[in-house]
C-alpha positions as a printed NumPy array, in Angstrom:
array([[112.135, 126.217,  58.73 ],
       [114.732, 127.422,  61.241],
       [115.379, 125.441,  64.413],
       [116.834, 127.3  ,  67.389],
       [118.506, 125.259,  70.127],
       [119.924, 126.689,  73.313],
       [123.684, 126.252,  73.711],
       [123.071, 124.942,  77.238],
       [120.719, 122.282,  75.895],
       [123.1  , 121.354,  73.092],
       [126.188, 121.083,  75.294],
       [124.165, 119.389,  78.04 ],
       [123.096, 116.647,  75.639],
       [126.646, 116.314,  74.34 ],
       [127.973, 116.136,  77.918],
       [125.464, 113.444,  78.849],
       [126.504, 111.476,  75.758],
       [130.215, 111.888,  76.585],
       [129.68 , 110.666,  80.141],
       [127.455, 107.775,  79.033],
       [129.987, 106.552,  76.462],
       [132.873, 107.124,  78.906],
       [134.724, 109.357,  76.461],
       [137.945, 110.625,  77.941],
       [139.442, 112.529,  75.024],
       [140.082, 116.193,  74.511],
       [136.788, 116.637,  72.66 ],
       [134.815, 115.455,  75.688],
       [136.751, 117.831,  77.928],
       [135.927, 120.761,  75.647],
       [132.237, 119.812,  75.543],
       [132.066, 119.563,  79.333],
       [133.881, 122.886,  79.732],
       [131.535, 124.642,  77.314],
       [128.483, 123.131,  79.039],
       [129.708, 124.524,  82.355],
       [130.535, 127.862,  80.792],
       [127.116, 128.317,  79.204],
       [125.297, 126.992,  82.281],
       [127.077, 129.55 ,  84.452],
       [125.646, 132.319,  82.293],
       [122.054, 131.272,  82.965],
       [119.784, 131.692,  85.952],
       [120.588, 128.163,  87.092],
       [124.001, 129.257,  88.428],
       [122.74 , 130.374,  91.826],
       [120.833, 127.151,  92.752],
       [123.758, 124.978,  91.614],
       [126.202, 127.112,  93.599],
       [123.988, 126.896,  96.692],
       [123.689, 123.098,  96.337],
       [127.449, 122.642,  96.017],
       [128.072, 124.971,  98.956],
       [125.547, 123.131, 101.145],
       [127.114, 119.791, 100.175],
       [130.595, 121.051, 101.049],
       [129.357, 122.364, 104.394],
       [127.671, 119.037, 105.17 ],
       [130.839, 117.088, 104.348],
       [132.876, 119.471, 106.501],
       [130.506, 118.882, 109.419],
       [130.976, 115.105, 109.15 ],
       [134.617, 115.477, 110.155],
       [133.817, 117.314, 113.386]])
């Protein structure tokens, strides 16, 4: 039996584990980078980009 797992799911789980265990080594940095890299290649890029942009605009408006 062959089990296929998405790279986004795999690196997402590894990233959650790295954050939960407060890992700060080079391995955790690579896992987080790869999670971001593979997430950017999916359809979820646009909603995440819009959320970050809206958050930045809201923070900018607080200073005015």
